[in-house]
C-alpha positions in Angstrom: 66.3 93.7 118.8 69.8 94.5 117.6 71.5 97.4 118.9 71.5 99.2 115.8 67.6 99.6 115.8 67.9 101.5 119.4 68.3 105.2 118.9 71.2 106.5 120.5 70.6 108.6 123.4 71.7 112.1 123.4 73.7 113.5 126.4 71.6 115.6 128.9 74.3 116.4 131.0 75.3 120.0 131.6 73.7 123.3 132.5 71.0 124.7 130.0 73.5 127.1 128.8 76.1 124.4 128.1 73.6 122.4 126.2 72.5 125.5 124.1 76.2 126.1 123.4 76.8 122.4 122.3 73.9 122.7 120.0 74.8 126.0 118.5 78.2 124.7 117.8 76.7 121.5 116.0 77.9 119.2 118.8 74.5 117.8 119.8 74.1 114.3 119.4 70.4 114.0 119.4 69.3 112.8 115.9 66.0 114.7 116.2 68.0 118.0 116.3 67.5 120.1 113.1 69.2 122.9 111.5 66.4 125.2 112.7 67.1 123.9 116.4 70.8 124.9 115.9 69.6 128.4 114.6 67.5 128.9 117.5 70.4 128.1 119.9 72.7 130.6 118.2 69.7 133.0 118.6 69.4 132.5 122.0 73.0 132.8 122.8 73.0 136.1 120.6 70.2 137.4 122.9 72.2 136.5 125.9 75.2 138.4 124.4 72.8 141.4 123.5 71.7 141.9 127.2 75.3 141.5 128.6 76.2 144.3 125.9 73.2 146.4 127.2 74.5 146.1 130.7 78.0 147.0 129.6 76.8 150.0 127.6 74.6 151.1 130.4 77.5 151.0 133.0 79.9 152.8 130.7 77.3 155.6 129.7 76.7 156.2 133.6 80.5 156.2 134.4 81.3 158.7 131.6 78.6 160.9 132.2 79.1 160.9 136.0 82.9 161.8 135.4 82.0 164.6 132.9 79.3 166.0 135.3 81.6 166.0 138.3 84.3 167.7 136.2 81.8 170.3 135.1 80.6 170.9 138.7 84.2 171.3 139.8 84.6 174.0 137.2 81.4 175.7 138.2 82.0 175.2 141.9 85.4 177.2 141.5 83.5 180.5 140.8 80.9 179.9 143.6 81.4 181.0 146.9 79.4 180.8 150.1 78.7 184.0 152.1 76.1 185.1 154.8 73.1 187.4 153.7 71.1 189.5 156.2 67.5 190.2 155.3 66.4 193.8 154.9 62.5 192.9 154.9 60.3 190.1 155.8 59.8 187.4 153.3 57.2 188.0 150.6 55.4 185.4 148.5 57.0 184.7 145.4 55.0 182.2 143.1 57.1 182.4 140.1 60.4 181.4 141.7 60.9 177.6 141.3 63.4 177.0 144.2 61.8 179.3 147.0 58.4 180.0 147.7 59.4 183.5 149.0 61.7 186.3 148.4 63.1 189.1 150.3 65.6 192.3 150.3 68.9 191.2 151.6 72.6 192.6 152.1 75.8 190.5 152.0 79.6 191.2 151.4 81.7 189.7 148.7 84.6 190.0 147.9 86.2 191.2 150.9 84.3 194.0 152.7 82.3 195.0 149.3 78.7 195.2 150.2 75.9 194.0 147.8 72.3 194.3 148.0 69.4 192.5 146.2 66.5 190.3 146.2 67.2 186.6 147.1 65.0 183.7 147.4 64.1 182.8 151.2 62.2 180.1 153.0 58.4 181.3 153.7 58.1 183.4 156.9 61.6 184.6 157.2 61.8 187.5 159.4 63.7 190.8 158.7 67.2 190.5 160.1 67.6 187.1 159.7 71.1 185.6 158.5 70.8 183.1 155.7 73.7 181.1 153.7 73.7 182.3 150.1 76.2 181.3 147.3 77.4 184.0 145.1 79.6 184.2 142.0 82.9 185.8 141.3 81.1 189.2 140.9 79.2 188.8 144.2 75.9 188.3 142.5 73.5 185.5 143.7 74.0 182.2 142.2 72.6 178.8 142.3 74.4 176.3 144.7 76.7 173.8 143.4 74.6 170.3 142.8 75.5 167.6 145.4 77.3 164.7 144.3 74.3 162.5 144.9 72.2 164.5 142.3 75.0 164.1 139.7 75.0 160.4 140.4 71.4 160.0 140.2 71.3 161.7 136.9 74.0 159.6 135.5 72.3 156.4 136.7 69.1 157.4 134.9 71.1 158.0 131.5 72.5 154.6 132.0 69.4 153.0 132.7 68.1 154.7 129.5 71.1 153.5 127.5 70.7 149.8 129.0 66.9 150.0 128.2 67.6 151.1 124.6 70.1 148.5 123.7 68.1 145.7 125.4 65.1 146.8 123.5 66.8 146.5 120.2 68.2 143.1 121.1 64.7 141.9 122.2 63.0 143.1 119.0 65.7 141.6 117.0 65.3 138.4 118.9 61.6 138.4 118.3 61.7 138.9 114.5 64.4 136.2 114.0 62.5 133.9 116.3 59.3 134.3 114.1 61.2 133.8 111.1 62.7 130.4 112.6 59.2 129.4 113.6 57.9 129.6 110.1 60.9 127.9 108.8 60.3 125.2 111.1 56.6 124.8 110.3 57.3 124.4 106.7 60.2 122.0 107.2 58.5 119.8 109.7 57.1 117.0 107.5 60.2 116.5 105.3 62.6 116.6 108.5 60.3 114.1 110.1 60.3 111.6 107.1 64.2 111.8 107.4 64.7 111.2 110.9 61.6 109.2 111.8 63.0 105.6 110.5 66.2 106.3 112.3 64.5 107.2 115.5 62.1 104.2 115.4 64.3 101.7 114.1 62.5 101.1 110.9 65.7 102.3 108.9 67.6 99.5 110.3 64.6 96.9 109.5 64.6 98.2 106.0 68.3 97.8 105.4 68.3 94.2 106.7 65.0 93.3 104.9 63.4 92.1 108.1 63.7 89.1 110.2 
């Protein structure tokens, strides 16, 4: 058998990514490689790029939001002040309050020696005369405590994960739609492609050219 009748072997070295890249660029030496195969390789590379983009977008969203929330927390925290309140009554149930299960009358001083009284949220079972930490605003009224940095980081991370999932989902849906189109295209072109490639692959093309032995 002449060397011309033996199909040339394609290179199998390299990582799967390198092989897909070589095929996408049209450098695959496999004679069975069709245009639809090159399109599939390009599609896989596009999917990989989309997933990398999703990671980048998710990280960027998380970092930007974390920076913004920290700046806002600093602005709000500049007008919050810790004081010590003294309860004037024992705690009573407060089912309408979300942060505290009980409330009590209390007094505290802010700013300076200015006295304030009011109803504040307290832990259940707090006795009269108990001293409790309390956050107040610039006017001395009770205020919510500043959020801890861990809470801000968790919220930013959740938004980042949401952005990652969104971009990733769009990339995946686009990949699936395009892949189905390529599958239908491959099914339609299978017989014409095989008629073109089979003589070269089997060696019958060389046999026909030489007129046989």
